[in-house]
C-alpha positions, 0 to 999 in steps of 0.5 A: 382512491376514487372509482375513476382512478381505480378504473384507470389503474385496472384498465392500464394493468389489463392493457399490459396483460391483454394489449389486443383487447378492445377496452371500450366494449368491456362489460363490467359484469362479465368475468375478465377471464372469459371476456379477455381470454385470460388464462390462470397465469394471466389472472395471477399476473393481473392480481400481482400488477394491481398489488404492485401499482396500488400497494393493496394486499389482495389475499387469495380468498378475495380473488373472486372479488376481482373476477369482473371489471366492476369487482376489481374497480370496487375492490381497489377503489374502496 
């Protein structure tokens, strides 16, 4: 999967969790939990939905790699 496909998936998953957010202004290096006001359950739902969509295993030790938009795109777009 290339980075553009990864970005589309990440944004689509986030839109399902925080539909009110303006994704056009989302910064790639800011923590998603802060920028989108996600709580811990929202973040776990984000991880689960990414796994479901991509079939990529995301062990708990790698969750910090998905804290930002850029990090999530890099992780699943490898």
